[in-house]
C-alpha positions in Angstrom: -94.6 49.3 -12.0 -97.4 48.4 -14.7 -98.3 51.0 -17.6 -96.4 53.6 -18.4 -93.8 54.0 -21.1 -90.1 52.4 -20.4 -87.1 53.0 -22.4 -84.1 51.5 -24.1 -80.9 52.8 -25.6 -78.6 50.9 -27.7 -75.1 51.7 -26.8 -73.6 49.2 -27.6 -71.3 48.8 -30.7 -68.2 49.7 -31.7 -68.0 52.7 -33.1 -65.8 51.6 -36.2 -66.1 54.7 -38.5 -66.4 56.8 -35.9 -63.3 55.8 -34.7 -64.7 54.9 -31.4 -67.9 53.5 -29.7 -70.0 56.6 -30.1 -71.3 56.2 -26.5 -68.1 57.6 -25.8 -68.6 60.6 -28.8 -69.1 64.2 -27.8 -71.6 66.9 -29.1 -72.8 70.3 -27.9 -69.9 69.2 -24.6 -71.5 66.5 -23.4 -71.5 62.4 -24.2 -73.7 61.0 -27.0 -74.8 58.5 -24.3 -75.6 61.1 -22.1 -77.8 63.7 -24.6 -79.5 60.5 -25.4 -80.4 59.7 -21.9 -81.2 62.6 -21.1 -84.0 62.5 -23.9 -85.6 59.1 -23.2 -85.4 60.2 -19.1 -87.2 63.5 -19.6 -89.3 62.4 -22.1 -91.0 60.7 -19.9 -89.8 57.3 -20.0 -89.3 55.3 -16.5 -87.3 53.0 -16.4 -84.9 53.1 -18.7 -82.7 50.1 -19.6 -79.1 51.1 -21.4 -77.2 48.6 -23.4 -73.9 48.5 -23.4 -71.1 46.2 -24.9 -68.0 47.9 -26.4 -65.7 49.9 -23.7 -68.7 49.0 -21.0 -65.9 49.2 -18.4 -64.8 52.3 -19.9 -68.0 54.1 -20.2 -69.9 52.9 -17.2 -66.4 55.0 -15.4 -66.8 58.6 -17.6 -71.1 58.2 -18.2 -73.4 59.9 -16.1 -76.1 56.9 -15.7 -77.7 58.2 -13.0 -81.0 56.6 -12.4 -80.4 54.4 -15.5 -80.8 50.3 -15.5 -77.0 49.3 -16.8 -76.8 46.1 -18.7 -74.0 44.7 -20.9 -74.1 42.7 -24.3 -72.0 40.1 -24.0 -73.1 39.7 -28.2 -72.6 43.2 -29.0 -70.2 42.3 -31.5 -73.4 40.7 -34.0 -75.0 43.6 -34.0 -78.0 45.9 -33.3 -80.4 43.4 -33.1 -78.5 41.4 -29.9 -78.5 44.1 -28.0 -82.7 45.3 -29.3 -83.7 41.7 -27.3 -81.0 42.5 -24.6 -83.1 45.4 -23.7 -86.2 44.5 -24.3 -86.0 41.4 -22.0 -84.9 43.4 -19.0 -87.5 45.9 -19.2 -90.2 43.4 -18.9 -90.7 42.8 -15.5 -91.3 46.8 -15.3 -94.4 46.2 -17.1 -94.6 48.8 -19.1 -97.3 49.5 -22.0 -94.7 50.5 -24.3 -90.8 51.3 -25.1 -89.0 54.0 -26.7 -86.2 52.5 -28.4 -83.5 55.3 -29.1 -80.2 54.8 -30.9 -76.9 56.6 -29.2 -75.7 57.8 -32.3 -78.8 60.5 -33.2 -77.4 63.1 -30.3 -80.2 65.2 -32.0 -83.4 63.8 -30.9 -85.0 66.0 -28.5 -86.9 65.1 -24.6 -90.0 66.5 -27.0 -89.3 64.5 -29.7 -89.4 61.6 -27.3 -92.1 63.0 -25.2 -94.3 63.3 -28.3 -93.9 59.5 -29.3 -94.8 58.4 -26.3 -97.8 60.1 -26.4 -98.8 57.8 -28.8 -98.3 54.8 -26.1 -100.4 51.4 -26.3 -99.9 48.2 -26.4 -100.4 47.2 -29.8 -99.1 50.4 -31.1 -96.0 50.3 -33.5 -94.6 54.3 -33.9 -91.9 56.0 -35.2 -90.5 59.1 -35.6 -90.0 61.4 -39.0 -87.8 63.6 -39.7 -89.0 65.7 -43.7 -90.8 62.3 -44.2 -88.3 59.5 -43.6 -88.4 57.3 -40.8 -85.9 57.7 -38.2 -85.7 57.0 -34.2 -86.7 56.9 -31.4 -89.4 54.3 -32.2 -92.1 53.3 -29.9 -93.2 49.4 -29.7 -96.3 48.8 -28.0 -95.5 45.7 -25.5 -97.6 43.1 -27.6 -95.1 43.9 -30.7 -92.0 42.9 -28.4 -91.8 39.3 -29.0 -92.0 39.7 -32.9 -89.0 42.2 -33.0 -87.2 40.2 -30.7 -87.9 37.1 -33.0 -86.8 39.1 -36.2 -84.4 41.1 -34.4 -80.9 40.3 -36.1 -77.4 41.6 -36.9 -77.4 45.2 -37.5 -81.4 45.9 -38.2 -82.3 45.8 -35.1 -86.5 46.4 -35.3 -86.5 47.8 -39.1 -87.5 43.9 -40.3 -90.5 44.1 -37.8 -91.5 47.9 -39.1 -91.2 47.0 -42.3 -93.4 43.8 -42.6 -96.2 46.0 -41.0 -95.5 48.9 -42.5 -99.4 50.1 -42.8 -99.9 50.1 -39.7 -97.2 51.7 -38.1 -97.8 55.2 -36.7 -95.5 58.0 -38.3 -95.3 61.1 -35.7 -93.6 63.9 -37.4 -90.5 65.4 -35.1 -89.0 68.5 -37.4 -90.3 70.8 -35.2 -88.4 69.2 -32.5 -84.6 68.3 -33.8 -83.3 66.1 -36.2 -83.2 62.4 -36.4 -79.6 62.2 -38.2 -77.8 59.1 -37.4 -73.8 60.5 -37.2 -71.9 58.0 -38.3 -68.5 60.1 -38.6 -67.0 63.5 -36.4 -67.4 65.2 -39.6 -71.3 64.3 -39.0 -72.2 66.6 -36.5 -73.7 69.6 -37.0 -71.9 72.1 -35.1 -68.5 70.5 -35.8 -67.6 69.3 -32.6 -66.3 65.6 -31.8 -64.8 63.6 -29.9 
C-alpha cells in the first residue's frame, strides 16, 4: 500500500493514577482501547497499529482488536516516547503518507474528529486537533516528520517537543463540535461517570 493515512494507537501504559491500564478501562460499556481503535478505523485510518505494553497478554484476551496490527513495546515503562517510536517504526513499511496518532485515554475523541484531521494529510503536514482553543489528540504526523519525531520522543512527552519546536507550522484543527479531547486520568474524570 502507498499513500493514505495510517493510525497509531498508544495503549501501553500501566495507568497508575487510574488504578489499572487505561486500555482496560470502560466508558459507555466499551473498553477505552476499543473506543479509540474504532475512532481511528472508522475515521479512515488504514492500517492501524496498536502499541501495547503493561498487561499486554490480558488485553489481547479481552479486547476486540480485529483488523489492527498489534505490537508490544517491551520498554513501555520508559514512557509514551518509546511507544510512539515502536508505532511509527511498525507503520513505516505500509508506505502511508501520514499517521494519525491517538492515545488510549481520550474516549471522547470521535471518528469524525479523526477524519477531519486525516483530511489534512500530507507528507510534510503536522496538525493537531484542538478543543476550546487548546491542543489535544489526535495528532497528524506527515511521513517526512517521523524521523525527527522519533529522535525527540522520550519519556512521557511523546511528540510534544517536536510539535512545540514547530509551533509556527503546526496546523490547528478545531474539533469542539465533534467530541472532546479530555485526557481521563481517574475514573471520576469520565463525563458520564462510567468506570472500569
